[in-house]
C-alpha positions as CSV (number, residue, x, y, z in Angstrom):
1,X,214.1,-1.5,134.5
2,X,216.7,-2.4,132.0
3,X,214.2,-3.6,129.3
4,X,212.7,-0.3,129.2
5,X,215.4,1.8,128.4
6,X,215.3,3.0,124.9
7,X,218.2,3.0,122.5
8,X,219.0,3.9,118.9
9,X,222.3,3.1,116.7
10,X,225.3,4.7,118.2
11,X,228.0,6.6,116.2
12,X,229.9,3.6,115.1
13,X,232.1,2.8,112.0
14,X,232.7,-0.7,110.3
15,X,236.0,-1.9,108.9
16,X,236.7,-5.1,106.7
17,X,239.3,-7.4,108.3
18,X,239.8,-9.9,105.4
19,X,237.5,-12.5,107.2
20,X,233.9,-13.2,107.7
21,X,233.9,-11.0,110.6
22,X,234.3,-7.1,110.1
23,X,235.3,-4.7,113.0
24,X,233.3,-2.0,114.5
25,X,234.9,1.2,116.0
26,X,233.1,3.6,118.2
27,X,235.3,6.9,117.9
28,X,233.7,8.8,120.5
29,X,234.3,6.3,123.3
30,X,237.4,4.8,121.6
31,X,235.5,1.3,121.9
32,X,236.1,-1.5,119.2
33,X,235.5,-5.2,118.5
34,X,234.6,-7.8,116.1
35,X,231.2,-7.8,114.4
36,X,229.4,-9.9,111.6
37,X,228.7,-7.3,108.7
38,X,225.1,-8.7,108.8
39,X,224.5,-7.5,112.3
40,X,226.3,-4.2,111.8
41,X,223.7,-3.6,109.1
42,X,220.8,-4.5,111.4
43,X,222.1,-2.1,114.1
44,X,222.5,0.9,111.3
45,X,218.8,0.6,110.8
46,X,217.9,1.3,114.4
47,X,217.7,4.9,114.1
48,X,214.7,5.9,116.5
49,X,214.7,5.4,120.2
50,X,213.1,2.1,121.1
51,X,213.8,-0.6,123.5
52,X,216.2,-3.3,122.3
53,X,213.4,-5.9,122.2
54,X,211.6,-3.6,119.9
55,X,214.6,-3.1,117.7
56,X,215.1,-6.9,117.5
57,X,211.5,-7.4,116.7
58,X,211.5,-4.7,113.9
59,X,214.6,-6.0,112.3
60,X,213.5,-9.7,112.2
61,X,210.1,-8.6,110.9
62,X,211.7,-6.6,108.2
63,X,213.7,-9.5,106.7
64,X,212.2,-11.3,103.7
65,X,212.0,-15.3,103.7
66,X,215.3,-15.6,101.8
67,X,217.2,-13.1,104.1
68,X,215.8,-14.8,107.4
69,X,217.5,-17.9,106.1
70,X,220.9,-16.1,106.1
71,X,220.6,-14.4,109.3
72,X,219.3,-17.5,111.3
73,X,222.9,-18.8,110.8
74,X,224.5,-15.2,111.5
75,X,222.3,-14.8,114.7
76,X,222.9,-18.1,116.0
77,X,226.6,-18.3,115.5
78,X,226.9,-14.8,116.9
79,X,224.9,-15.7,120.1
80,X,226.8,-18.9,120.5
81,X,230.2,-17.1,120.4
82,X,229.1,-14.6,123.1
83,X,227.1,-16.7,125.3
84,X,228.2,-20.4,124.7
85,X,224.8,-21.7,123.7
86,X,221.8,-20.8,121.7
87,X,218.0,-20.1,122.5
88,X,215.5,-22.6,121.3
89,X,211.9,-22.1,121.3
90,X,209.1,-19.4,120.3
91,X,210.6,-16.2,119.1
92,X,214.1,-17.7,119.6
93,X,215.9,-15.5,117.1
94,X,214.3,-12.3,118.4
95,X,215.3,-13.0,121.8
96,X,219.0,-13.9,120.8
97,X,219.2,-10.7,118.6
98,X,217.8,-8.6,121.6
99,X,220.6,-10.0,123.7
100,X,223.3,-9.7,121.1
101,X,222.1,-5.9,120.9
102,X,222.4,-5.6,124.6
103,X,225.9,-6.9,124.8
104,X,227.0,-4.4,121.8
105,X,225.2,-1.4,123.7
106,X,227.9,-2.0,126.4
107,X,230.6,-1.2,123.7
108,X,229.1,1.9,122.2
109,X,227.2,0.4,119.3
110,X,224.0,1.7,120.8
111,X,223.4,4.9,122.8
112,X,220.7,5.1,125.3
113,X,218.1,8.0,125.0
114,X,218.7,9.5,128.6
115,X,222.5,9.6,127.7
116,X,221.7,11.3,124.4
117,X,219.7,13.8,125.8
118,X,221.8,14.5,129.0
119,X,224.6,15.4,126.3
120,X,222.3,17.7,124.5
121,X,221.3,19.5,127.6
122,X,225.0,20.2,128.5
123,X,225.5,22.2,125.3
124,X,226.7,25.7,125.9
125,X,224.1,28.4,124.8
126,X,226.0,30.8,122.3
127,X,224.9,34.5,122.9
128,X,221.8,35.7,120.9
129,X,222.8,36.8,117.4
130,X,220.8,39.2,115.3
131,X,220.4,39.3,111.7
132,X,221.8,42.6,110.7
133,X,221.0,43.0,107.2
134,X,218.3,41.9,104.5
135,X,219.7,41.9,101.0
136,X,217.8,42.0,97.5
137,X,219.4,40.7,94.5
138,X,218.0,42.6,91.5
139,X,218.5,43.3,87.8
140,X,216.4,45.3,85.5
141,X,213.1,44.6,87.1
142,X,211.9,47.8,88.9
143,X,208.3,46.7,89.4
144,X,209.3,43.7,91.0
145,X,211.7,45.5,93.3
146,X,208.7,47.9,94.4
147,X,206.7,44.8,95.3
148,X,209.5,43.0,97.0
149,X,210.6,45.9,99.2
150,X,207.1,47.0,100.2
151,X,206.3,43.3,101.6
152,X,209.7,42.7,103.4
153,X,209.9,46.2,104.7
154,X,206.2,45.8,106.1
155,X,207.1,42.5,107.7
156,X,210.1,43.9,109.5
157,X,208.2,47.1,110.7
158,X,205.2,44.8,111.8
159,X,207.5,42.8,114.0
160,X,209.9,45.5,115.2
161,X,212.8,44.5,113.4
162,X,215.7,47.2,112.9
163,X,217.3,45.6,110.1
164,X,219.4,47.3,107.1
165,X,218.0,46.6,103.5
166,X,220.8,46.1,100.9
167,X,219.9,46.5,97.3
168,X,222.3,44.6,95.1
169,X,221.9,45.8,91.5
170,X,223.2,44.2,88.4
171,X,221.7,46.4,85.9
172,X,224.0,47.5,83.3
173,X,222.1,50.8,82.2
174,X,222.8,53.8,84.3
175,X,219.3,54.8,83.9
176,X,218.0,51.7,85.4
177,X,220.4,51.7,88.3
178,X,219.2,55.3,89.3
179,X,215.7,54.3,89.0
180,X,216.2,51.6,91.5
181,X,217.9,53.7,93.8
182,X,215.0,56.0,93.7
183,X,212.7,53.2,94.4
184,X,214.9,52.1,97.4
185,X,215.0,55.5,98.7
186,X,211.3,55.9,98.4
187,X,210.3,52.7,100.2
188,X,213.1,53.2,103.0
189,X,211.7,56.6,103.7
190,X,208.0,55.2,103.8
191,X,209.0,52.3,106.4
192,X,211.9,54.4,107.9
193,X,214.6,51.6,107.1
194,X,218.3,52.0,106.6
195,X,219.0,51.3,103.0
196,X,222.3,50.5,101.2
197,X,222.6,50.4,97.4
198,X,225.2,48.5,95.6
199,X,225.3,49.0,91.8
200,X,228.4,49.0,89.2
201,X,229.9,52.2,90.4
202,X,229.9,51.0,94.1
203,X,231.5,47.8,93.0
204,X,234.2,49.6,91.2
205,X,235.1,52.0,94.0
206,X,235.3,48.9,96.6
207,X,237.4,46.8,94.0
208,X,239.9,49.7,93.9
209,X,240.1,49.6,97.8
210,X,240.6,45.9,97.7
211,X,243.3,46.1,95.1
212,X,245.1,48.8,96.7
213,X,245.7,46.3,99.6
214,X,247.7,44.0,97.2
215,X,244.9,41.8,96.5
216,X,244.7,40.1,93.1
217,X,242.9,42.2,90.5
218,X,242.1,39.5,88.3
219,X,240.3,37.5,91.4
220,X,238.4,40.6,92.4
221,X,237.2,41.4,89.1
222,X,236.0,38.0,88.4
223,X,234.1,38.1,91.6
224,X,232.2,41.3,91.2
225,X,231.8,42.1,87.5
226,X,230.6,40.4,84.4
227,X,234.0,40.9,82.8
228,X,233.1,38.4,79.8
229,X,229.7,39.7,79.0
230,X,228.1,36.4,79.9
231,X,224.7,38.2,80.2
232,X,223.9,36.5,83.5
233,X,226.0,37.4,86.6
234,X,223.8,36.5,89.4
235,X,226.8,35.1,91.5
236,X,228.7,38.3,91.2
237,X,225.7,40.1,92.7
238,X,225.7,37.6,95.6
239,X,229.4,38.0,96.2
240,X,229.1,41.8,96.6
241,X,226.4,41.4,99.2
242,X,228.5,38.8,101.1
243,X,231.6,41.5,101.2
244,X,229.1,44.1,102.5
245,X,227.8,42.1,105.1
246,X,231.0,40.6,106.1
247,X,230.9,39.6,109.9
248,X,227.2,39.5,109.9
249,X,224.2,37.1,109.9
250,X,222.2,38.3,106.9
251,X,219.1,37.3,104.9
252,X,219.0,37.5,101.1
253,X,216.5,37.0,98.7
254,X,215.7,37.5,94.8
255,X,213.6,40.7,93.6
256,X,210.8,38.4,92.2
257,X,209.8,37.1,95.6
258,X,207.1,38.5,98.2
259,X,207.4,38.2,102.0
260,X,204.0,36.4,102.3
261,X,204.6,33.6,104.8
262,X,202.8,30.0,104.3
263,X,203.2,27.1,106.5
264,X,203.5,23.7,105.2
265,X,200.4,21.7,104.3
266,X,201.9,19.0,106.4
267,X,203.3,21.4,109.4
268,X,204.4,19.8,112.5
269,X,206.2,21.4,115.6
270,X,209.6,20.2,116.6
271,X,213.0,19.4,114.9
272,X,214.0,16.6,112.4
273,X,217.7,15.9,112.3
274,X,218.4,14.6,108.9
275,X,215.7,13.5,106.5
276,X,214.4,9.9,105.8
277,X,212.5,11.0,102.7
278,X,212.3,14.2,100.5
279,X,213.9,17.1,102.4
280,X,211.4,19.4,100.7
281,X,208.1,17.6,99.6
282,X,206.5,19.1,96.8
283,X,202.8,19.8,96.0
284,X,201.7,20.4,92.4
285,X,199.3,22.9,91.2
286,X,198.0,23.8,87.7
287,X,198.4,27.6,88.3
288,X,199.2,30.2,90.7
289,X,195.6,31.0,91.8
290,X,195.2,27.3,92.6
291,X,198.5,27.4,94.7
292,X,197.3,30.4,96.6
293,X,193.9,28.9,97.1
294,X,195.5,25.7,98.7
295,X,197.7,27.5,101.2
296,X,197.1,30.3,103.9
297,X,199.5,33.1,104.6
298,X,200.1,33.8,108.2
299,X,201.5,36.9,110.0
300,X,205.0,35.5,111.0
301,X,208.1,37.3,112.0
302,X,210.3,36.0,108.9
303,X,213.7,37.2,110.6
304,X,212.8,35.6,114.0
305,X,212.3,32.2,112.2
306,X,215.9,32.3,111.0
307,X,217.4,33.8,114.1
308,X,216.2,30.8,116.2
309,X,218.8,28.7,114.3
310,X,221.1,30.4,112.4
311,X,224.9,30.4,113.6
312,X,223.8,27.9,116.4
313,X,225.2,24.2,116.8
314,X,222.8,21.6,115.9
315,X,223.0,20.5,119.5
316,X,222.2,23.9,120.9
317,X,219.2,24.0,118.5
318,X,218.0,20.5,120.0
319,X,218.4,21.8,123.5
320,X,216.1,24.7,123.2
321,X,213.1,22.5,122.4
322,X,210.4,22.6,124.8
323,X,210.1,18.6,124.8
324,X,212.2,16.2,123.4
325,X,209.1,14.4,122.1
326,X,209.3,17.1,119.5
327,X,212.6,15.8,118.1
328,X,212.7,13.3,115.2
329,X,216.1,11.6,114.9
330,X,215.7,8.8,112.5
331,X,217.3,10.6,109.5
332,X,220.6,10.9,111.2
333,X,223.3,8.6,110.2
334,X,226.1,7.5,112.4
335,X,228.5,10.2,111.3
336,X,226.1,13.1,111.8
337,X,225.0,11.7,115.2
338,X,228.6,12.0,116.4
339,X,228.7,15.6,115.2
340,X,225.6,16.2,117.5
341,X,227.1,14.3,120.5
342,X,230.4,16.3,119.9
343,X,228.5,19.8,119.4
344,X,230.3,20.3,116.2
345,X,227.7,20.7,113.5
346,X,226.8,24.2,112.9
347,X,223.8,26.0,111.2
348,X,225.5,28.0,108.4
349,X,222.5,28.5,106.1
350,X,218.8,28.5,107.0
351,X,216.1,28.2,104.0
352,X,212.5,29.1,103.5
353,X,210.5,26.7,101.3
354,X,208.8,28.1,98.2
355,X,205.3,28.6,97.0
356,X,204.9,29.6,93.4
357,X,207.3,29.3,90.4
358,X,209.5,26.4,91.2
359,X,212.8,28.3,90.1
360,X,214.1,25.3,88.5
361,X,214.4,24.7,84.8
362,X,214.0,20.9,85.1
363,X,211.3,18.6,87.0
364,X,213.9,15.8,87.0
365,X,213.6,15.5,91.0
366,X,210.1,14.6,90.4
367,X,211.0,11.3,89.1
368,X,212.6,10.2,92.4
369,X,209.8,11.2,94.7
370,X,208.1,8.8,97.2
371,X,205.8,8.4,99.7
372,X,202.9,11.1,99.7
373,X,204.7,13.2,97.2
374,X,204.7,10.3,94.7
375,X,201.0,9.6,95.3
376,X,200.2,13.4,94.7
377,X,202.3,13.3,91.4
378,X,200.4,10.2,90.3
379,X,197.0,11.0,91.5
380,X,195.7,10.9,88.0
381,X,197.0,11.4,84.5
382,X,195.8,14.9,84.4
383,X,197.6,15.8,87.5
384,X,200.8,13.9,86.4
385,X,200.9,15.8,83.0
386,X,200.3,19.0,84.8
387,X,203.4,18.5,87.3
388,X,205.6,18.4,84.1
389,X,204.2,21.4,82.5
390,X,203.1,23.8,85.1
391,X,206.1,25.1,87.5
392,X,203.5,26.2,90.1
393,X,204.6,24.2,93.3
394,X,204.9,24.3,97.1
395,X,208.2,22.7,98.1
396,X,208.8,23.0,101.9
397,X,209.9,21.0,104.9
398,X,207.2,19.7,107.1
399,X,209.0,20.6,110.3
400,X,212.2,22.4,110.9
401,X,214.8,20.0,109.3
402,X,218.7,20.3,110.1
403,X,220.5,18.5,107.6
404,X,224.3,18.2,106.4
405,X,225.2,20.9,104.1
406,X,224.2,20.4,100.4
407,X,220.9,21.3,98.8
408,X,220.9,25.2,98.4
409,X,217.8,27.2,97.1
410,X,219.1,30.9,96.8
411,X,215.6,32.3,96.1
412,X,215.3,33.3,99.9
413,X,217.7,32.0,102.7
414,X,219.7,33.5,105.4
415,X,223.5,33.0,106.1
416,X,225.9,33.0,108.9
417,X,228.6,35.3,107.4
418,X,230.7,36.1,110.4
419,X,233.3,33.8,108.7
420,X,234.1,33.6,105.1
421,X,231.6,31.4,103.3
422,X,232.8,30.2,99.7
423,X,232.3,32.5,96.9
424,X,229.6,32.2,94.3
425,X,230.5,31.1,90.8
426,X,230.0,34.8,89.3
427,X,228.4,34.1,86.0
428,X,225.9,31.5,84.5
429,X,222.9,29.7,86.1
430,X,223.1,27.0,88.7
431,X,225.7,29.0,90.9
432,X,223.5,28.4,94.0
433,X,223.6,24.6,93.9
434,X,227.4,24.8,93.5
435,X,227.6,27.1,96.4
436,X,225.9,24.5,98.6
437,X,228.1,21.9,97.5
438,X,231.3,24.2,98.2
439,X,229.8,24.5,101.6
440,X,229.5,20.9,102.2
441,X,233.0,19.9,100.7
442,X,234.8,22.8,102.5
443,X,233.6,21.9,106.2
444,X,231.8,18.6,106.6
445,X,230.3,20.1,110.0
446,X,228.3,22.7,108.1
447,X,224.4,22.0,108.3
448,X,221.5,23.7,106.6
449,X,218.2,24.5,108.2
450,X,215.0,24.0,106.2
451,X,212.1,25.8,107.6
452,X,208.5,24.7,107.5
453,X,207.5,28.1,106.2
454,X,207.4,29.1,102.5
455,X,207.6,32.5,100.7
456,X,206.1,33.3,97.6
457,X,208.3,33.3,94.2
458,X,206.3,35.5,91.8
459,X,208.3,36.2,88.6
460,X,206.9,38.7,86.1
461,X,206.5,36.1,83.3
462,X,205.0,32.7,83.3
463,X,207.4,29.8,83.0
464,X,206.7,26.4,82.0
465,X,208.5,22.8,81.9
466,X,208.4,21.0,78.6
467,X,207.1,17.6,79.6
468,X,208.8,14.5,80.9
469,X,211.6,14.6,78.4
470,X,212.8,18.0,79.8
471,X,214.4,16.0,82.6
472,X,217.2,14.8,80.2
473,X,220.6,16.0,80.9
474,X,221.5,18.3,77.9
475,X,225.2,18.8,78.2
476,X,227.3,19.9,81.1
477,X,227.8,23.5,82.1
478,X,230.7,25.1,84.0
479,X,229.1,24.6,87.4
480,X,228.5,20.9,86.5
481,X,232.2,20.4,85.8
482,X,233.4,22.4,88.8
483,X,231.0,20.1,91.0
484,X,232.3,17.0,89.4
485,X,236.0,18.1,90.0
486,X,235.1,18.9,93.6
487,X,234.2,15.3,94.0
488,X,237.9,14.4,93.8
489,X,238.8,17.0,96.5
490,X,239.0,16.0,100.2
491,X,239.9,18.5,102.9
492,X,242.9,17.5,105.2
493,X,241.4,15.2,107.9
494,X,240.6,17.2,111.1
495,X,241.0,20.4,109.3
496,X,237.6,22.1,109.8
497,X,238.6,25.7,109.3
498,X,236.5,26.6,106.4
499,X,238.6,29.6,105.0
500,X,241.9,27.0,104.8
501,X,239.7,24.5,102.9
502,X,238.3,27.1,100.5
503,X,241.8,28.0,99.4
504,X,242.8,24.4,99.1
505,X,239.6,23.6,97.1
506,X,240.5,26.7,94.9
507,X,244.4,25.1,94.4
508,X,242.6,21.7,93.5
509,X,240.5,23.5,90.8
510,X,243.7,25.4,89.4
511,X,245.5,22.2,89.0
512,X,242.8,21.0,86.6
513,X,242.7,24.6,85.0
514,X,246.2,24.5,84.2
515,X,246.5,21.1,82.6
516,X,247.0,20.5,79.0
517,X,243.5,20.7,77.5
518,X,243.9,17.4,76.1
519,X,244.6,15.8,79.5
520,X,241.9,18.0,81.2
521,X,239.3,16.9,78.7
522,X,240.0,13.0,78.9
523,X,239.8,13.1,82.7
524,X,236.6,15.2,82.8
525,X,234.9,13.5,80.0
526,X,235.4,10.1,81.4
527,X,234.2,11.3,84.9
528,X,231.0,12.9,83.4
529,X,230.4,9.9,81.2
530,X,230.3,7.8,84.3
531,X,227.9,10.2,85.7
532,X,225.7,9.8,82.7
533,X,225.8,6.1,83.2
534,X,224.9,6.4,86.8
535,X,222.1,8.6,86.1
536,X,220.7,6.0,83.7
537,X,221.1,3.2,86.4
538,X,219.2,5.4,88.7
539,X,216.3,5.9,86.2
540,X,216.3,2.0,85.8
541,X,216.1,1.5,89.4
542,X,213.3,3.9,89.7
543,X,211.3,2.1,86.8
544,X,212.0,-1.4,88.5
545,X,211.1,-0.1,92.0
546,X,207.6,1.4,90.9
547,X,206.8,-1.5,88.4
548,X,203.1,-1.4,89.6
549,X,202.7,2.3,88.6
550,X,200.2,3.7,86.1
551,X,200.7,2.9,82.6
552,X,201.1,6.5,81.4
553,X,204.1,6.7,84.1
554,X,205.6,3.7,82.9
555,X,205.1,4.5,79.1
556,X,207.1,7.9,79.7
557,X,209.9,6.2,81.7
558,X,210.3,3.8,79.0
559,X,210.7,6.6,76.4
560,X,212.9,8.4,78.9
561,X,215.3,5.2,79.4
562,X,215.6,4.9,75.4
563,X,216.6,8.7,75.1
564,X,218.9,8.5,78.0
565,X,220.5,5.1,76.3
566,X,220.7,7.1,73.0
567,X,222.6,10.0,74.7
568,X,225.5,7.7,75.5
569,X,226.3,7.3,71.9
570,X,226.6,10.9,71.4
571,X,229.8,12.8,71.6
572,X,230.1,14.5,75.1
573,X,230.9,18.2,75.1
574,X,232.1,20.0,78.3
575,X,229.8,23.1,77.6
576,X,226.3,23.8,78.0
577,X,224.0,24.5,74.8
578,X,223.9,28.4,75.6
579,X,227.7,28.9,75.6
580,X,228.0,26.4,72.7
581,X,225.9,28.6,70.8
582,X,228.1,31.5,71.1
583,X,231.4,30.4,70.8
584,X,231.0,26.8,69.0
585,X,231.4,23.5,71.1
586,X,235.1,23.1,70.8
587,X,235.9,26.8,71.7
588,X,233.5,26.9,74.5
589,X,234.9,23.7,76.1
590,X,238.4,25.6,76.2
591,X,236.6,28.7,77.7
592,X,234.9,26.5,80.2
593,X,238.5,25.3,81.5
594,X,239.6,29.1,81.7
595,X,236.6,29.6,83.7
596,X,237.5,26.8,86.0
597,X,241.0,28.1,86.4
598,X,239.7,31.6,87.2
599,X,237.2,30.2,89.8
600,X,240.1,28.5,91.5
601,X,242.0,31.7,91.7
602,X,238.9,33.4,93.1
603,X,238.5,30.5,95.8
604,X,242.3,30.7,96.6
605,X,242.2,34.5,97.2
606,X,238.6,34.7,98.6
607,X,239.3,34.4,102.4
608,X,241.9,37.3,102.1
609,X,239.3,39.3,100.1
610,X,236.7,38.8,102.9
611,X,239.2,39.6,105.6
612,X,240.2,42.8,103.9
613,X,236.4,43.6,103.5
614,X,236.0,43.1,107.3
615,X,238.9,45.5,108.0
616,X,237.4,48.2,105.7
617,X,234.3,47.9,107.2
618,X,235.6,48.5,110.8
619,X,237.2,51.5,109.3
620,X,233.8,52.8,108.0
621,X,234.4,51.8,104.3
622,X,231.6,49.4,103.0
623,X,230.8,48.4,99.4
624,X,227.4,49.6,99.5
625,X,226.3,53.2,99.5
626,X,224.1,54.4,102.0
627,X,221.1,55.9,100.7
628,X,219.1,56.4,104.0
């Protein structure tokens, strides 16, 4: 029966026409036609598979009294134009809306459930791919390295995983590097694992190989070494791992993590496409003991969790579900739906959730939480104060979630490194979020998988937030500036070759890096000032949206709004406090522009550096030294 067919909004676009009517376009079937913006808005909210009658009832019931007065005219005029009359009587507007939806479904504005799954089932399965390497990013923490290797090697041994371990060591002292090699060798022998080691000497040897091929010495040195003594070169360590594992699927983790696998406290089977709420819902704990008591670890094949998804198309991931009832689709917008139907979205990174130290210097995202996460945050004032002091948390997706690339948490994740990924910004913190945004910018078909399984993050020192005021944005660092500039970069339409877009993004950054400093500063300061204003506006929206919140939350938000307003009157420097303290605000601003230029150079050269690493690897030359 036609009335029992279930639909959701199709992959349609809306364009203004200069009149009361807009135009819709369904690119996948080349259909188009006039549509009133109000009707398009209603269709866009139909993101789950339901009958058109159910969609009509839901949309009508969602409208408030004032909006219903507007939509009465819109629905009546649309129905009259299509059918030459209007319906009068009980549920007249729901009935008319249902028939409007039915007519538009014939032109691609909706897609039927059976048609969607028929397309999904036709997805060609790619050959099974194995993760070949597990990297550990380490620096001056031998005791952490011991605990880390013992846990991950035990997991791979238990589940029969023959995987190489790659120790990426950024320790500056030779004695520390030798100690870490001894530890890696000891644990490799104990668990019968292949072990590679990448330290300063190994990087220098491999850099010479790359330079001998005519590649840019400046780009290579910036990618792999802390040439400016920044005191934090996490990104350079990551770059060395990606060159060592060129052509592979690989998992990488920080040395202060432990391979204990914890399911989400709201665990569900299945896959969610996109997210309607927080991608990684949070639970808050006063201390580590409370966190561990609240969660239970399970004996899970960590590598197998990632191999089910990594490198596959989103469509293929959905097709392997045992039942399509396990698919949640309401987080998918029209553009992303089109990617699924065309089988072009691909999982480039897969992330575990996190239990333990949050790994974040600011609890800013807590202010924007909603649904159950907000209820946990505001359970009582004690819990609320604790959340803005203790960094102990569980943040993990409730079910496997495939989401357009963006939010990257580098504490533990797997990457499809068969083709060049963007380079990490070699120095300073927050390089992982920039890496995620580079992936999103350089190929709009990139997806991240967020697994409903968390790993333990256990740094040696206890860390804490400093209350609600710690969410204030205190200056803009190099990665903030680069992200801001990347917002003005768009890949060429239709060009989904990521290596080409990485080069173009690099050239875009170089243009800003070569500008006269005065012009560069004017453009970037104006853009970042606008961002501060947008942040303030976002805080006001949150405050007004939750006006019925407890008094302690409202009092904090009011103080935060005043502080944010006051910040707008201060001179905005294009540097973060750490860099400014070393070089002074004016000099560090100029230094940041130089870093911008150098990162642009690195991005422009990176695909060729990656290609050369692949060729060297095929000839038996790898960045890492084999210990076992």
